[in-house]
PyMOL commands that place a pseudoatom at each C-alpha (Angstrom):
pseudoatom trace, name=CA, resn=MET, resi=1, chain=A, elem=C, hetatm=0, pos=[0.614, 19.475, -19.617]
pseudoatom trace, name=CA, resn=SER, resi=2, chain=A, elem=C, hetatm=0, pos=[-2.988, 18.624, -20.311]
pseudoatom trace, name=CA, resn=ALA, resi=3, chain=A, elem=C, hetatm=0, pos=[-5.538, 18.392, -17.514]
pseudoatom trace, name=CA, resn=GLN, resi=4, chain=A, elem=C, hetatm=0, pos=[-5.690, 14.653, -18.220]
pseudoatom trace, name=CA, resn=ASP, resi=5, chain=A, elem=C, hetatm=0, pos=[-1.992, 14.047, -17.487]
pseudoatom trace, name=CA, resn=PRO, resi=6, chain=A, elem=C, hetatm=0, pos=[-1.800, 11.350, -14.751]
pseudoatom trace, name=CA, resn=LEU, resi=7, chain=A, elem=C, hetatm=0, pos=[0.875, 13.170, -12.733]
pseudoatom trace, name=CA, resn=GLU, resi=8, chain=A, elem=C, hetatm=0, pos=[-1.104, 16.433, -12.839]
pseudoatom trace, name=CA, resn=ILE, resi=9, chain=A, elem=C, hetatm=0, pos=[-4.308, 14.620, -11.797]
pseudoatom trace, name=CA, resn=ILE, resi=10, chain=A, elem=C, hetatm=0, pos=[-2.504, 13.230, -8.753]
pseudoatom trace, name=CA, resn=LYS, resi=11, chain=A, elem=C, hetatm=0, pos=[-0.830, 16.545, -7.898]
pseudoatom trace, name=CA, resn=GLY, resi=12, chain=A, elem=C, hetatm=0, pos=[-4.292, 18.106, -7.788]
pseudoatom trace, name=CA, resn=MET, resi=13, chain=A, elem=C, hetatm=0, pos=[-5.640, 15.670, -5.199]
pseudoatom trace, name=CA, resn=ARG, resi=14, chain=A, elem=C, hetatm=0, pos=[-6.288, 16.835, -1.643]
pseudoatom trace, name=CA, resn=GLY, resi=15, chain=A, elem=C, hetatm=0, pos=[-3.459, 15.963, 0.739]
pseudoatom trace, name=CA, resn=VAL, resi=16, chain=A, elem=C, hetatm=0, pos=[-0.769, 15.441, -1.922]
pseudoatom trace, name=CA, resn=ARG, resi=17, chain=A, elem=C, hetatm=0, pos=[2.408, 17.241, -0.848]
pseudoatom trace, name=CA, resn=GLU, resi=18, chain=A, elem=C, hetatm=0, pos=[4.675, 15.910, -3.618]
pseudoatom trace, name=CA, resn=ALA, resi=19, chain=A, elem=C, hetatm=0, pos=[4.202, 13.628, -6.631]
pseudoatom trace, name=CA, resn=PHE, resi=20, chain=A, elem=C, hetatm=0, pos=[6.889, 12.483, -9.056]
pseudoatom trace, name=CA, resn=TYR, resi=21, chain=A, elem=C, hetatm=0, pos=[7.811, 9.606, -11.335]
pseudoatom trace, name=CA, resn=LEU, resi=22, chain=A, elem=C, hetatm=0, pos=[10.284, 7.047, -10.019]
pseudoatom trace, name=CA, resn=ASP, resi=23, chain=A, elem=C, hetatm=0, pos=[13.253, 6.168, -12.207]
pseudoatom trace, name=CA, resn=ASP, resi=24, chain=A, elem=C, hetatm=0, pos=[14.734, 2.698, -12.733]
pseudoatom trace, name=CA, resn=GLU, resi=25, chain=A, elem=C, hetatm=0, pos=[17.552, 3.249, -10.230]
pseudoatom trace, name=CA, resn=ILE, resi=26, chain=A, elem=C, hetatm=0, pos=[15.300, 3.904, -7.225]
pseudoatom trace, name=CA, resn=MET, resi=27, chain=A, elem=C, hetatm=0, pos=[12.788, 1.251, -8.320]
pseudoatom trace, name=CA, resn=LYS, resi=28, chain=A, elem=C, hetatm=0, pos=[15.557, -1.399, -8.219]
pseudoatom trace, name=CA, resn=LYS, resi=29, chain=A, elem=C, hetatm=0, pos=[16.521, -0.245, -4.709]
pseudoatom trace, name=CA, resn=VAL, resi=30, chain=A, elem=C, hetatm=0, pos=[12.885, -0.363, -3.558]
pseudoatom trace, name=CA, resn=LYS, resi=31, chain=A, elem=C, hetatm=0, pos=[12.462, -3.894, -4.964]
pseudoatom trace, name=CA, resn=ALA, resi=32, chain=A, elem=C, hetatm=0, pos=[15.609, -5.088, -3.146]
pseudoatom trace, name=CA, resn=GLU, resi=33, chain=A, elem=C, hetatm=0, pos=[14.456, -3.468, 0.124]
pseudoatom trace, name=CA, resn=GLU, resi=34, chain=A, elem=C, hetatm=0, pos=[10.914, -4.884, -0.080]
pseudoatom trace, name=CA, resn=ASP, resi=35, chain=A, elem=C, hetatm=0, pos=[12.349, -8.397, -0.433]
pseudoatom trace, name=CA, resn=THR, resi=36, chain=A, elem=C, hetatm=0, pos=[13.896, -8.090, 3.069]
pseudoatom trace, name=CA, resn=VAL, resi=37, chain=A, elem=C, hetatm=0, pos=[10.973, -6.650, 5.068]
pseudoatom trace, name=CA, resn=THR, resi=38, chain=A, elem=C, hetatm=0, pos=[9.528, -8.367, 8.136]
pseudoatom trace, name=CA, resn=SER, resi=39, chain=A, elem=C, hetatm=0, pos=[6.980, -7.114, 10.647]
pseudoatom trace, name=CA, resn=PRO, resi=40, chain=A, elem=C, hetatm=0, pos=[8.639, -5.167, 13.482]
pseudoatom trace, name=CA, resn=GLY, resi=41, chain=A, elem=C, hetatm=0, pos=[8.500, -6.969, 16.814]
pseudoatom trace, name=CA, resn=THR, resi=42, chain=A, elem=C, hetatm=0, pos=[7.007, -10.200, 15.460]
pseudoatom trace, name=CA, resn=GLY, resi=43, chain=A, elem=C, hetatm=0, pos=[9.383, -11.138, 12.660]
pseudoatom trace, name=CA, resn=THR, resi=44, chain=A, elem=C, hetatm=0, pos=[6.346, -12.217, 10.622]
pseudoatom trace, name=CA, resn=ALA, resi=45, chain=A, elem=C, hetatm=0, pos=[7.052, -12.150, 6.903]
pseudoatom trace, name=CA, resn=VAL, resi=46, chain=A, elem=C, hetatm=0, pos=[5.715, -9.218, 4.909]
pseudoatom trace, name=CA, resn=LYS, resi=47, chain=A, elem=C, hetatm=0, pos=[4.919, -9.789, 1.245]
pseudoatom trace, name=CA, resn=ASN, resi=48, chain=A, elem=C, hetatm=0, pos=[4.314, -6.531, -0.543]
pseudoatom trace, name=CA, resn=LEU, resi=49, chain=A, elem=C, hetatm=0, pos=[2.436, -7.820, -3.573]
pseudoatom trace, name=CA, resn=GLY, resi=50, chain=A, elem=C, hetatm=0, pos=[1.366, -4.254, -4.313]
pseudoatom trace, name=CA, resn=VAL, resi=51, chain=A, elem=C, hetatm=0, pos=[4.964, -3.115, -4.855]
pseudoatom trace, name=CA, resn=GLU, resi=52, chain=A, elem=C, hetatm=0, pos=[5.694, -6.250, -6.899]
pseudoatom trace, name=CA, resn=GLU, resi=53, chain=A, elem=C, hetatm=0, pos=[2.762, -5.436, -9.195]
pseudoatom trace, name=CA, resn=ALA, resi=54, chain=A, elem=C, hetatm=0, pos=[3.563, -1.715, -9.334]
pseudoatom trace, name=CA, resn=LEU, resi=55, chain=A, elem=C, hetatm=0, pos=[7.129, -2.366, -10.453]
pseudoatom trace, name=CA, resn=LYS, resi=56, chain=A, elem=C, hetatm=0, pos=[5.810, -4.415, -13.405]
pseudoatom trace, name=CA, resn=ARG, resi=57, chain=A, elem=C, hetatm=0, pos=[4.103, -1.321, -14.836]
pseudoatom trace, name=CA, resn=LYS, resi=58, chain=A, elem=C, hetatm=0, pos=[5.708, 1.101, -17.294]
pseudoatom trace, name=CA, resn=LYS, resi=59, chain=A, elem=C, hetatm=0, pos=[5.064, 4.212, -15.165]
pseudoatom trace, name=CA, resn=VAL, resi=60, chain=A, elem=C, hetatm=0, pos=[5.334, 4.517, -11.371]
pseudoatom trace, name=CA, resn=ILE, resi=61, chain=A, elem=C, hetatm=0, pos=[4.354, 7.712, -9.577]
pseudoatom trace, name=CA, resn=CYS, resi=62, chain=A, elem=C, hetatm=0, pos=[5.300, 8.264, -5.938]
pseudoatom trace, name=CA, resn=ILE, resi=63, chain=A, elem=C, hetatm=0, pos=[2.912, 10.367, -3.873]
pseudoatom trace, name=CA, resn=ILE, resi=64, chain=A, elem=C, hetatm=0, pos=[4.014, 11.947, -0.603]
pseudoatom trace, name=CA, resn=LYS, resi=65, chain=A, elem=C, hetatm=0, pos=[0.735, 12.525, 1.218]
pseudoatom trace, name=CA, resn=ASP, resi=66, chain=A, elem=C, hetatm=0, pos=[-0.480, 14.105, 4.417]
pseudoatom trace, name=CA, resn=PRO, resi=67, chain=A, elem=C, hetatm=0, pos=[-3.452, 12.978, 6.586]
pseudoatom trace, name=CA, resn=ARG, resi=68, chain=A, elem=C, hetatm=0, pos=[-5.955, 14.877, 4.407]
pseudoatom trace, name=CA, resn=PHE, resi=69, chain=A, elem=C, hetatm=0, pos=[-5.463, 12.369, 1.554]
pseudoatom trace, name=CA, resn=ARG, resi=70, chain=A, elem=C, hetatm=0, pos=[-8.457, 10.106, 1.012]
pseudoatom trace, name=CA, resn=PRO, resi=71, chain=A, elem=C, hetatm=0, pos=[-8.442, 6.620, 2.595]
pseudoatom trace, name=CA, resn=PRO, resi=72, chain=A, elem=C, hetatm=0, pos=[-7.701, 3.654, 0.341]
pseudoatom trace, name=CA, resn=PRO, resi=73, chain=A, elem=C, hetatm=0, pos=[-10.708, 2.026, -1.354]
pseudoatom trace, name=CA, resn=GLU, resi=74, chain=A, elem=C, hetatm=0, pos=[-9.860, -1.386, 0.127]
pseudoatom trace, name=CA, resn=PRO, resi=75, chain=A, elem=C, hetatm=0, pos=[-7.564, -2.815, 2.841]
pseudoatom trace, name=CA, resn=THR, resi=76, chain=A, elem=C, hetatm=0, pos=[-3.838, -2.339, 2.295]
pseudoatom trace, name=CA, resn=VAL, resi=77, chain=A, elem=C, hetatm=0, pos=[-2.769, -4.976, 4.839]
pseudoatom trace, name=CA, resn=ILE, resi=78, chain=A, elem=C, hetatm=0, pos=[-4.084, -8.531, 5.278]
pseudoatom trace, name=CA, resn=LEU, resi=79, chain=A, elem=C, hetatm=0, pos=[-2.753, -11.180, 7.676]
pseudoatom trace, name=CA, resn=LYS, resi=80, chain=A, elem=C, hetatm=0, pos=[-2.981, -14.371, 5.653]
pseudoatom trace, name=CA, resn=CYS, resi=81, chain=A, elem=C, hetatm=0, pos=[-2.096, -17.965, 6.339]
pseudoatom trace, name=CA, resn=SER, resi=82, chain=A, elem=C, hetatm=0, pos=[-0.185, -20.056, 3.810]
pseudoatom trace, name=CA, resn=ASP, resi=83, chain=A, elem=C, hetatm=0, pos=[-3.250, -22.319, 3.649]
pseudoatom trace, name=CA, resn=GLY, resi=84, chain=A, elem=C, hetatm=0, pos=[-5.195, -19.351, 2.204]
pseudoatom trace, name=CA, resn=GLN, resi=85, chain=A, elem=C, hetatm=0, pos=[-7.211, -18.405, 5.278]
pseudoatom trace, name=CA, resn=ILE, resi=86, chain=A, elem=C, hetatm=0, pos=[-7.442, -14.753, 6.285]
pseudoatom trace, name=CA, resn=LEU, resi=87, chain=A, elem=C, hetatm=0, pos=[-6.459, -14.221, 9.923]
pseudoatom trace, name=CA, resn=GLY, resi=88, chain=A, elem=C, hetatm=0, pos=[-6.801, -10.436, 10.057]
pseudoatom trace, name=CA, resn=VAL, resi=89, chain=A, elem=C, hetatm=0, pos=[-7.438, -7.344, 7.997]
pseudoatom trace, name=CA, resn=GLU, resi=90, chain=A, elem=C, hetatm=0, pos=[-6.878, -3.594, 8.050]
pseudoatom trace, name=CA, resn=VAL, resi=91, chain=A, elem=C, hetatm=0, pos=[-9.934, -1.671, 9.209]
pseudoatom trace, name=CA, resn=PHE, resi=92, chain=A, elem=C, hetatm=0, pos=[-10.957, 1.911, 8.427]
pseudoatom trace, name=CA, resn=PRO, resi=93, chain=A, elem=C, hetatm=0, pos=[-13.201, 4.190, 10.493]
pseudoatom trace, name=CA, resn=ASP, resi=94, chain=A, elem=C, hetatm=0, pos=[-16.090, 3.622, 8.064]
pseudoatom trace, name=CA, resn=THR, resi=95, chain=A, elem=C, hetatm=0, pos=[-15.696, -0.207, 8.214]
pseudoatom trace, name=CA, resn=GLN, resi=96, chain=A, elem=C, hetatm=0, pos=[-15.071, -0.703, 11.964]
pseudoatom trace, name=CA, resn=ASP, resi=97, chain=A, elem=C, hetatm=0, pos=[-18.752, -1.385, 12.694]
pseudoatom trace, name=CA, resn=LYS, resi=98, chain=A, elem=C, hetatm=0, pos=[-18.497, -4.616, 10.689]
pseudoatom trace, name=CA, resn=TYR, resi=99, chain=A, elem=C, hetatm=0, pos=[-16.036, -5.956, 13.287]
pseudoatom trace, name=CA, resn=ILE, resi=100, chain=A, elem=C, hetatm=0, pos=[-16.364, -4.223, 16.682]
pseudoatom trace, name=CA, resn=GLY, resi=101, chain=A, elem=C, hetatm=0, pos=[-18.101, -6.525, 19.146]
pseudoatom trace, name=CA, resn=LYS, resi=102, chain=A, elem=C, hetatm=0, pos=[-18.712, -9.234, 16.535]
pseudoatom trace, name=CA, resn=GLU, resi=103, chain=A, elem=C, hetatm=0, pos=[-18.123, -12.900, 17.349]
pseudoatom trace, name=CA, resn=GLY, resi=104, chain=A, elem=C, hetatm=0, pos=[-14.637, -14.044, 16.394]
pseudoatom trace, name=CA, resn=CYS, resi=105, chain=A, elem=C, hetatm=0, pos=[-13.261, -10.519, 15.932]
pseudoatom trace, name=CA, resn=LEU, resi=106, chain=A, elem=C, hetatm=0, pos=[-10.646, -8.855, 18.089]
pseudoatom trace, name=CA, resn=MET, resi=107, chain=A, elem=C, hetatm=0, pos=[-9.686, -5.263, 17.364]
pseudoatom trace, name=CA, resn=VAL, resi=108, chain=A, elem=C, hetatm=0, pos=[-5.964, -5.235, 18.147]
pseudoatom trace, name=CA, resn=SER, resi=109, chain=A, elem=C, hetatm=0, pos=[-5.653, -1.542, 17.243]
pseudoatom trace, name=CA, resn=ASP, resi=110, chain=A, elem=C, hetatm=0, pos=[-7.825, 1.201, 15.803]
pseudoatom trace, name=CA, resn=GLY, resi=111, chain=A, elem=C, hetatm=0, pos=[-6.859, -0.031, 12.365]
pseudoatom trace, name=CA, resn=PHE, resi=112, chain=A, elem=C, hetatm=0, pos=[-6.579, -3.834, 12.481]
pseudoatom trace, name=CA, resn=VAL, resi=113, chain=A, elem=C, hetatm=0, pos=[-8.840, -6.748, 13.384]
pseudoatom trace, name=CA, resn=ILE, resi=114, chain=A, elem=C, hetatm=0, pos=[-7.789, -10.347, 14.086]
pseudoatom trace, name=CA, resn=PHE, resi=115, chain=A, elem=C, hetatm=0, pos=[-10.224, -13.211, 13.414]
pseudoatom trace, name=CA, resn=TYR, resi=116, chain=A, elem=C, hetatm=0, pos=[-9.454, -15.425, 16.422]
pseudoatom trace, name=CA, resn=ASN, resi=117, chain=A, elem=C, hetatm=0, pos=[-11.821, -18.214, 15.406]
pseudoatom trace, name=CA, resn=VAL, resi=118, chain=A, elem=C, hetatm=0, pos=[-9.818, -18.914, 12.225]
pseudoatom trace, name=CA, resn=ILE, resi=119, chain=A, elem=C, hetatm=0, pos=[-7.599, -21.921, 12.886]
pseudoatom trace, name=CA, resn=PRO, resi=120, chain=A, elem=C, hetatm=0, pos=[-4.663, -22.339, 10.491]
pseudoatom trace, name=CA, resn=THR, resi=121, chain=A, elem=C, hetatm=0, pos=[-3.910, -25.867, 9.308]
pseudoatom trace, name=CA, resn=GLU, resi=122, chain=A, elem=C, hetatm=0, pos=[-0.959, -27.555, 10.960]
pseudoatom trace, name=CA, resn=GLY, resi=123, chain=A, elem=C, hetatm=0, pos=[2.363, -26.521, 9.474]
pseudoatom trace, name=CA, resn=SER, resi=124, chain=A, elem=C, hetatm=0, pos=[1.046, -23.414, 7.762]
pseudoatom trace, name=CA, resn=SER, resi=125, chain=A, elem=C, hetatm=0, pos=[2.731, -20.053, 8.268]
pseudoatom trace, name=CA, resn=GLU, resi=126, chain=A, elem=C, hetatm=0, pos=[1.435, -16.510, 8.454]
pseudoatom trace, name=CA, resn=ALA, resi=127, chain=A, elem=C, hetatm=0, pos=[2.472, -13.452, 6.512]
pseudoatom trace, name=CA, resn=PHE, resi=128, chain=A, elem=C, hetatm=0, pos=[1.295, -9.877, 6.276]
pseudoatom trace, name=CA, resn=ILE, resi=129, chain=A, elem=C, hetatm=0, pos=[0.211, -9.357, 2.677]
pseudoatom trace, name=CA, resn=MET, resi=130, chain=A, elem=C, hetatm=0, pos=[0.131, -5.871, 1.226]
pseudoatom trace, name=CA, resn=PRO, resi=131, chain=A, elem=C, hetatm=0, pos=[-2.038, -6.329, -1.859]
pseudoatom trace, name=CA, resn=PRO, resi=132, chain=A, elem=C, hetatm=0, pos=[-2.247, -4.061, -4.878]
pseudoatom trace, name=CA, resn=VAL, resi=133, chain=A, elem=C, hetatm=0, pos=[-5.078, -1.589, -4.337]
pseudoatom trace, name=CA, resn=SER, resi=134, chain=A, elem=C, hetatm=0, pos=[-7.221, 0.176, -6.915]
pseudoatom trace, name=CA, resn=PHE, resi=135, chain=A, elem=C, hetatm=0, pos=[-6.714, 3.873, -7.634]
pseudoatom trace, name=CA, resn=PRO, resi=136, chain=A, elem=C, hetatm=0, pos=[-9.914, 5.092, -9.307]
pseudoatom trace, name=CA, resn=GLU, resi=137, chain=A, elem=C, hetatm=0, pos=[-8.596, 8.566, -10.182]
pseudoatom trace, name=CA, resn=LEU, resi=138, chain=A, elem=C, hetatm=0, pos=[-6.431, 7.041, -12.934]
pseudoatom trace, name=CA, resn=ASN, resi=139, chain=A, elem=C, hetatm=0, pos=[-8.287, 5.020, -15.546]
pseudoatom trace, name=CA, resn=GLU, resi=140, chain=A, elem=C, hetatm=0, pos=[-8.745, 4.532, -19.275]
pseudoatom trace, name=CA, resn=SER, resi=141, chain=A, elem=C, hetatm=0, pos=[-10.471, 7.906, -19.640]
pseudoatom trace, name=CA, resn=ASN, resi=142, chain=A, elem=C, hetatm=0, pos=[-7.157, 9.598, -18.793]
pseudoatom trace, name=CA, resn=GLY, resi=143, chain=A, elem=C, hetatm=0, pos=[-4.883, 7.226, -20.698]
pseudoatom trace, name=CA, resn=CYS, resi=144, chain=A, elem=C, hetatm=0, pos=[-4.087, 4.657, -17.998]
pseudoatom trace, name=CA, resn=LYS, resi=145, chain=A, elem=C, hetatm=0, pos=[-4.616, 0.901, -17.840]
pseudoatom trace, name=CA, resn=ASN, resi=146, chain=A, elem=C, hetatm=0, pos=[-3.551, -1.813, -15.378]
pseudoatom trace, name=CA, resn=VAL, resi=147, chain=A, elem=C, hetatm=0, pos=[-3.576, 0.773, -12.571]
pseudoatom trace, name=CA, resn=VAL, resi=148, chain=A, elem=C, hetatm=0, pos=[-2.485, -0.324, -9.094]
pseudoatom trace, name=CA, resn=SER, resi=149, chain=A, elem=C, hetatm=0, pos=[-1.487, 1.510, -5.952]
pseudoatom trace, name=CA, resn=CYS, resi=150, chain=A, elem=C, hetatm=0, pos=[0.343, 0.374, -2.851]
pseudoatom trace, name=CA, resn=SER, resi=151, chain=A, elem=C, hetatm=0, pos=[2.161, 1.501, 0.236]
pseudoatom trace, name=CA, resn=PRO, resi=152, chain=A, elem=C, hetatm=0, pos=[5.873, 0.791, 0.311]
pseudoatom trace, name=CA, resn=ALA, resi=153, chain=A, elem=C, hetatm=0, pos=[7.428, -0.434, 3.559]
pseudoatom trace, name=CA, resn=PRO, resi=154, chain=A, elem=C, hetatm=0, pos=[8.583, 2.341, 5.921]
pseudoatom trace, name=CA, resn=THR, resi=155, chain=A, elem=C, hetatm=0, pos=[12.204, 1.603, 5.026]
pseudoatom trace, name=CA, resn=SER, resi=156, chain=A, elem=C, hetatm=0, pos=[11.420, 1.949, 1.308]
pseudoatom trace, name=CA, resn=ASP, resi=157, chain=A, elem=C, hetatm=0, pos=[9.477, 5.146, 1.986]
pseudoatom trace, name=CA, resn=LYS, resi=158, chain=A, elem=C, hetatm=0, pos=[12.521, 6.591, 3.781]
pseudoatom trace, name=CA, resn=MET, resi=159, chain=A, elem=C, hetatm=0, pos=[14.819, 5.475, 0.956]
pseudoatom trace, name=CA, resn=ILE, resi=160, chain=A, elem=C, hetatm=0, pos=[12.646, 7.173, -1.697]
pseudoatom trace, name=CA, resn=ARG, resi=161, chain=A, elem=C, hetatm=0, pos=[12.541, 10.431, 0.282]
pseudoatom trace, name=CA, resn=GLU, resi=162, chain=A, elem=C, hetatm=0, pos=[16.311, 10.435, 0.786]
pseudoatom trace, name=CA, resn=TYR, resi=163, chain=A, elem=C, hetatm=0, pos=[16.809, 9.741, -2.931]
pseudoatom trace, name=CA, resn=LYS, resi=164, chain=A, elem=C, hetatm=0, pos=[14.631, 12.769, -3.794]
pseudoatom trace, name=CA, resn=GLY, resi=165, chain=A, elem=C, hetatm=0, pos=[16.125, 14.971, -1.042]
pseudoatom trace, name=CA, resn=LEU, resi=166, chain=A, elem=C, hetatm=0, pos=[12.832, 15.152, 0.865]
pseudoatom trace, name=CA, resn=PRO, resi=167, chain=A, elem=C, hetatm=0, pos=[12.577, 15.310, 4.675]
pseudoatom trace, name=CA, resn=ASP, resi=168, chain=A, elem=C, hetatm=0, pos=[11.704, 12.228, 6.722]
pseudoatom trace, name=CA, resn=ASP, resi=169, chain=A, elem=C, hetatm=0, pos=[8.490, 13.533, 8.296]
pseudoatom trace, name=CA, resn=ALA, resi=170, chain=A, elem=C, hetatm=0, pos=[6.393, 11.086, 10.360]
pseudoatom trace, name=CA, resn=LYS, resi=171, chain=A, elem=C, hetatm=0, pos=[3.221, 13.042, 9.484]
pseudoatom trace, name=CA, resn=LEU, resi=172, chain=A, elem=C, hetatm=0, pos=[3.682, 12.160, 5.817]
pseudoatom trace, name=CA, resn=ALA, resi=173, chain=A, elem=C, hetatm=0, pos=[3.528, 8.819, 4.021]
pseudoatom trace, name=CA, resn=SER, resi=174, chain=A, elem=C, hetatm=0, pos=[4.191, 7.607, 0.512]
pseudoatom trace, name=CA, resn=ILE, resi=175, chain=A, elem=C, hetatm=0, pos=[2.025, 5.727, -1.935]
pseudoatom trace, name=CA, resn=LEU, resi=176, chain=A, elem=C, hetatm=0, pos=[3.084, 4.270, -5.255]
pseudoatom trace, name=CA, resn=VAL, resi=177, chain=A, elem=C, hetatm=0, pos=[0.621, 4.502, -8.138]
pseudoatom trace, name=CA, resn=ALA, resi=178, chain=A, elem=C, hetatm=0, pos=[1.591, 2.547, -11.224]
pseudoatom trace, name=CA, resn=TYR, resi=179, chain=A, elem=C, hetatm=0, pos=[0.048, 2.163, -14.655]
pseudoatom trace, name=CA, resn=ASP, resi=180, chain=A, elem=C, hetatm=0, pos=[0.644, 1.280, -18.253]
pseudoatom trace, name=CA, resn=PRO, resi=181, chain=A, elem=C, hetatm=0, pos=[-0.093, 4.079, -20.738]
pseudoatom trace, name=CA, resn=ILE, resi=182, chain=A, elem=C, hetatm=0, pos=[-2.780, 3.254, -23.285]
for i in range(1, 182): cmd.bond("trace and resi %d" % i, "trace and resi %d" % (i + 1))
show_as sticks, trace
zoom trace
């Protein structure tokens, strides 16, 4: 394998415990599972647009990562109203200062802020959106285009690990990185 091989690039990243390509069988199962996900406790719809986009690519790599893995370059969860307004967004330690103590912002956890001054239009509904996220380590210089990454739902994460015979360890999480070869 050359040093520019996408799978080898990912395997060399800090915090990566496992990395492997997903086959069509598990990708179909993940797609079916993602279509059924709702937010625990609230029943709010979850739309994993990141997984939808990833499964459109020719190659999908699953990363099993530990806490040493770098944070995502942009939010992986957005609470959005069907009228297009953003009601909340994932927050990272280096972006918290933009929201803590600011008018209209309520930190509901260490990692999520709600914008309580945003008023949805009557009849609109809310959903947690998991958008596709960039993955700068894979790009045209190493033979990849249309690169996206995403976090599968916890149930999909568990399904992938079981499929690969990997332990269900709460300290680890999965990420899908998908691309089209150039």
